[in-house]
C-alpha positions as CSV (number, residue, x, y, z in Angstrom):
1,M,0.1,-0.1,-0.1
2,I,1.3,3.5,-0.9
3,R,1.6,5.6,2.1
4,Y,0.8,9.3,1.6
5,A,1.3,12.3,3.7
6,L,-0.2,16.0,3.2
7,V,2.4,18.5,3.7
8,V,1.3,22.0,4.2
9,I,3.9,24.6,3.9
10,D,4.2,28.0,5.1
11,M,0.8,29.1,5.3
12,Q,1.8,32.4,7.5
13,P,0.9,35.7,7.3
14,F,4.6,36.8,6.9
15,F,4.3,35.4,3.3
16,F,1.1,37.3,2.2
17,R,2.2,40.9,2.9
18,N,1.3,42.4,-0.3
19,E,-2.2,42.6,-2.0
20,T,-1.7,40.3,-4.9
21,R,-0.7,37.6,-2.3
22,K,-3.5,38.5,0.0
23,A,-6.0,38.4,-2.9
24,A,-5.2,34.6,-3.1
25,L,-5.9,33.7,0.5
26,S,-9.6,32.8,0.2
27,N,-9.0,30.2,-2.3
28,L,-6.0,28.8,-0.6
29,F,-7.8,28.6,2.5
30,E,-10.7,26.6,0.8
31,K,-8.4,24.4,-1.1
32,N,-6.1,23.4,1.8
33,N,-9.0,22.8,4.0
34,E,-10.6,20.5,1.5
35,L,-7.4,18.4,1.4
36,L,-6.7,18.6,5.2
37,Q,-10.3,17.5,5.8
38,F,-9.8,14.7,3.3
39,A,-6.7,13.5,4.7
40,H,-8.1,13.8,8.5
41,D,-11.1,11.8,7.5
42,N,-8.9,9.0,5.7
43,K,-6.2,8.6,8.3
44,I,-3.5,10.2,6.0
45,P,-0.7,11.8,8.0
46,I,-0.8,15.6,8.2
47,I,2.4,17.5,8.7
48,K,2.5,21.3,8.6
49,V,5.6,23.2,8.1
50,K,6.5,26.8,9.3
51,T,9.5,29.1,8.7
52,V,10.9,30.3,12.2
53,H,14.2,32.1,12.7
54,N,16.2,33.1,15.7
55,P,16.6,36.8,16.2
56,D,20.4,36.2,17.1
57,K,21.2,35.4,13.4
58,S,21.9,31.8,14.0
59,T,19.3,30.6,11.6
60,W,19.4,33.2,8.9
61,N,20.2,32.5,5.4
62,L,22.9,34.0,3.4
63,V,20.8,36.9,1.9
64,M,19.3,37.7,5.4
65,K,23.0,38.1,6.8
66,K,24.0,40.2,3.9
67,Y,21.3,42.9,4.3
68,D,21.2,42.4,8.1
69,K,17.3,41.8,7.8
70,G,15.7,38.9,9.6
71,G,12.1,38.1,10.5
72,L,9.8,35.2,11.1
73,Y,10.6,35.1,14.7
74,E,8.9,32.8,17.2
75,G,6.2,34.8,19.0
76,D,5.4,37.2,16.1
77,T,1.9,37.1,15.1
78,N,3.0,36.7,11.4
79,V,4.7,33.3,12.1
80,E,1.9,31.2,13.2
81,F,-0.4,29.2,10.5
82,Y,-3.4,31.1,9.7
83,E,-6.3,30.3,11.8
84,E,-8.5,29.9,8.8
85,I,-6.5,26.8,8.0
86,L,-7.9,23.5,9.7
87,K,-6.0,22.2,12.8
88,F,-6.2,18.5,14.0
89,P,-4.9,17.0,17.1
90,E,-2.9,14.3,15.4
91,E,-1.1,16.6,12.9
92,E,2.9,17.0,12.9
93,T,4.6,20.1,12.7
94,I,8.1,20.9,11.1
95,I,10.1,24.0,11.8
96,K,12.5,25.0,9.2
97,T,14.9,27.8,8.4
98,R,15.5,27.3,4.7
99,Q,13.4,26.9,1.8
100,S,13.5,23.2,1.3
101,T,11.6,21.5,4.2
102,F,14.4,18.7,4.2
103,I,17.3,21.0,5.1
104,R,18.3,21.1,8.9
105,T,15.1,19.6,10.1
106,N,14.0,15.9,11.0
107,F,11.6,15.8,8.2
108,E,13.0,12.8,6.4
109,E,13.3,10.9,9.3
110,L,9.7,11.6,10.1
111,L,8.5,10.5,6.9
112,N,10.4,7.4,7.1
113,S,9.1,6.5,10.6
114,L,5.7,6.9,8.9
115,N,6.6,4.7,6.2
116,I,5.6,7.6,3.6
117,E,6.2,7.0,0.1
118,T,4.4,9.9,-1.6
119,L,4.0,13.6,-0.5
120,I,1.0,15.8,-1.3
121,L,2.5,19.2,-1.3
122,T,0.5,22.4,-0.9
123,G,1.4,26.2,0.4
124,V,3.6,28.8,-0.6
125,F,5.5,29.3,-2.9
126,I,5.6,27.0,-5.8
127,H,8.8,28.8,-7.1
128,G,10.3,28.7,-3.5
129,C,9.7,26.5,-0.6
130,V,6.9,24.1,-2.0
131,G,9.0,23.6,-5.3
132,R,12.3,23.2,-3.4
133,T,10.8,20.8,-1.0
134,A,9.5,18.7,-4.0
135,V,12.9,18.7,-5.8
136,D,14.6,17.6,-2.6
137,A,12.0,14.8,-2.0
138,Y,12.6,13.5,-5.6
139,E,16.4,13.4,-4.5
140,R,15.7,11.2,-1.4
141,D,13.2,8.9,-3.5
142,F,10.1,10.1,-2.4
143,H,7.2,10.4,-5.0
144,V,5.5,14.0,-5.2
145,I,2.1,15.3,-5.9
146,L,1.9,18.9,-6.1
147,A,-1.7,20.3,-5.3
148,K,-1.9,23.0,-7.7
149,E,-5.0,24.6,-6.5
150,A,-4.0,24.5,-2.9
151,S,-0.4,26.0,-3.6
152,F,0.6,29.5,-4.9
153,S,3.3,31.4,-6.6
154,D,3.1,35.2,-7.7
155,I,5.9,34.8,-10.1
156,P,4.6,32.8,-13.1
157,L,7.8,32.4,-15.0
158,Q,9.8,30.9,-12.0
159,E,6.5,29.0,-11.0
160,Q,6.3,27.5,-14.5
161,A,10.1,26.8,-14.5
162,M,9.6,24.7,-11.3
163,I,6.7,22.9,-12.4
164,D,8.7,22.0,-15.5
165,V,11.4,20.5,-13.2
166,I,8.9,18.6,-11.1
167,T,6.8,17.3,-13.9
168,G,9.1,17.0,-16.8
169,E,12.7,16.1,-15.3
170,Q,11.5,14.4,-12.1
171,E,8.3,12.8,-13.7
172,Q,6.3,14.1,-10.6
173,Q,2.7,14.8,-10.6
174,V,0.8,18.2,-10.5
175,L,-2.9,17.6,-9.7
176,T,-6.1,19.5,-8.9
177,N,-7.8,18.8,-5.7
178,N,-10.6,16.6,-7.2
179,E,-7.7,14.5,-9.1
180,I,-5.8,13.9,-5.9
181,I,-9.0,12.8,-4.0
182,N,-9.7,10.6,-7.0
183,V,-6.3,9.2,-6.7
184,L,-6.3,8.7,-3.2
185,S,-9.8,7.4,-2.7
186,K,-8.8,4.3,-5.3
187,E,-5.7,3.6,-3.3
188,L,-7.4,3.7,0.1
189,L,-9.8,0.9,-1.0
């Protein structure tokens, strides 16, 4: 049996600071919640990922250090997942400091302990954290389904380039919520 996990990445207010990004929130809430409810109802592991840094610069990336500009500190209101996103007691949380969820975390160990083979990825950004996690998942021999409707990017050329890598080079899938639910429903029989 193929073991799936739903991985929701960086649905934090910090990443929606401009109006273009904020305009996407209503749809993202709806599409993420649809998949979260399906995963919960079907006992598919849910993993939420959020970016959090230390103000002492110990977790900052090179660009943050170069410009001496940090953010996403624990306790800030813009760090927590949006309240509009469904929450379940059994979900896991991964804290990351880099774009890929695999870098400097116990994410891979968690997936292996749950016997996960396929990640369903949602969140922000397809051209950033979601896409980089998808690429690194492939490099670690995990299958990926990118939930297109439950993910977001506001840089179309970079988004398409990342999708081309995920689907073309790595032969992973980019599916709608209905397609994901149909695939999983058949697998769960």
